[in-house]
N, C-alpha and C positions, 0 to 999 in steps of 0.2 A: 351545299350546306343544308342541313336539316332545319326545320322551322318548328318552334314550340307553339302550341295552340292554347296555352293557358299560363297564367302567372299565379302562384300561390303565396299567401302570407304564412310564413312558417314560425315566426316569432315577432314580437313587437319591433316594427321598423325594418324587418328583414323579409324580402320577397325572393322567390326561387322560381326558375323555369328551366325545363330540360327536355331533351329528346334523344332517342337512340339513333346513332349514326351508323348505318350499314357500312359505310366506307371505313370508319375507324373501328367498327365492331365494339363500340362501347357507348355508354350514356354520356352525353355532354351536358353539363350543368352550369347554370349562370345564376348570379345573385345580385341583388341590390341591398345596400344597407344605409339606412337613414340615421344619422346621429348628430345632435346639436345643430339641426337645420341644414346639414350637408349630406347630400346623397351621392354615394359611390355606386357605380355599376361595375361588376367584376366579370371578366372573361365572357362578354355577352355573345350568345348565339342569337340568330334571328328569332323574332316572334311575329305572329301574324299582324298585318298592318292595323287592323281595327283595335287590337290590344295595345300595340305600341302607341297609337294615338290617345289611348286612355291609359297611359302607364300609371298604375295605381299608387301614386305617392303625391303628397301635397306640393312637392317642389321638383324642379327639373334636375337632372344629374349635374353635379359639379365637376365630375371627372369619370372617365372610363379607365379602369385599372386592368392591366394585363399581368398575370402572375408568372409568366415565363415567356421565352422567345417563341414558343410554338402556339401561342394562343391569340393570334390576331382575330380569328373567328369573324364576327360581324362588327368589329370595333369601328371600322370606317363608317358603316351605315348608321350606327348609333351616334357617332360624332356629328355626322351631317344632320341628323334629325334634331339633335339637342344643342348643337353648337357649343360643345364643351371639349376640353383637351383630352387626349389619350396619354396615359402615363404607363411606362413599362420599363423593364430592365434594359441595359445596354445590349444591343444586338437584336432586340425584338423586331421582327419583320412585319411591317404594316404598310400598306400601299397608300400612305399619306405623309405629308411633310409635318403634320401637326402632332408629333409625338415628343413628349417630354420624358427624359430619362431619370430614373431614380438616382443614378450614380453621378449625374452631371448637373441637373437643374435643381434649384432650391425647392424643397418639399414644403408646401405652405400649410399643412394641416398637422399641428403638433399632437392632436389627440391620437393620430394614427402613426404607427411605427412600421417602417419598411425593413424587413428582416431577410436578407439573402440566405438561401440554403445551398451552399456549394455542394456539388456532387450529384444533384438531381438533374433534371432537364436543363438545357442552357438558359441561364438567367433565372433559375428557380427562386421564387420569392414568396415569403409569407407576409401578409399584411395584417397587422395586429392592432386591435382596439382595446386598450387596457381597461377602459371604463366599463366594458361589458365582458372582459375576458374572452374576447372573440378573435379567432384566427381564421383567415381566409387562405386556403391552400390552393396551389396550382396542381401539379402532377406528383408532388412528393409523396402524398398519401391519397389513396382512392378508397371509396366505400361503396362498391357496386352491389346492386341488389342480388341476393342469392349467394353472396360471397362474404367472407370476413373482411374486416378492415385490413388494408395491405399497404406496404410501401411500394413505390414505383419499382416495377421489375428491373433487375440488374441490367438487362440488355438495353434499357432506355436511359440509364444513368450515365453521367460523366464519370462518377466514381461512387459505387455503392457504399464503400466504407466511409468516404467523406460525407455522403448524405446522412448516414446514421449518426455520425459525429455532430454534424451541424444541427440536425433535428434534436439530438440530445441536449446540446447547448441551448437551443431555443426553449425547450420545455423546462430546463433547469432554471431559467431566468424569468419565465413568464407563466403564470397560471392560465389554463385554458378551460373554460366552461363550455363554450360553443365553438364548433369547428365546421367550416363550410368547405366543400370540395368542388373542384372543377369537373370531377367525374364521380357521380354517385350521391348517395343520401347524406344529408347533414347529420351531425351529432349535436343535439340541442341541450344536453345536460351532461355534466361530469365527463367531459371529453379527455381530461388530462390523463387519467389512468389508462384509458384505452389507447391513447397515443403513446404513452410511455411503454406499454407492453410490446409495441412494435419494435422497439430498439433494445429490449432486454436480451442479453446473450445467455 
């Protein structure tokens, strides 16, 4: 697994770190979001130990969130460092027994909505914070440098048609201003129209 060597503040309460993975041939991105005193860490890749010891937030993570079954990444290491639970979709493969499932365990943070996206990667999920119109995506949408905003390629989808439909339903029900991605650059302003353009026929 690649190791990020810096953490950036990209918006109030939102940090990002990333690194290019030669094995995956793509950029791996991770985020933390602080809201109402609760810090979530999403799809974390490793960062250098000296930065991890000085993780730039005033509170420790309350949870590590996996947005699909393919994103265990460094979740176990983060869990051991901060002694907090890992949350993920059913079927998420993580080498630890301390995994809570969105579809089984009671979700304790009402400010955040867990929104499955059937048709994407196994367990594909958007985590949505209505107070900031913020959506954290796994693999359903990618925004890689030098390329346009894209849906997950069909060959990686369980059902490309179902993914488009579930993403359309998500966007019809929820305004999105900020979009964070597990692969690629965030969109920090007016994400809604750019996301809707992906599913227009």
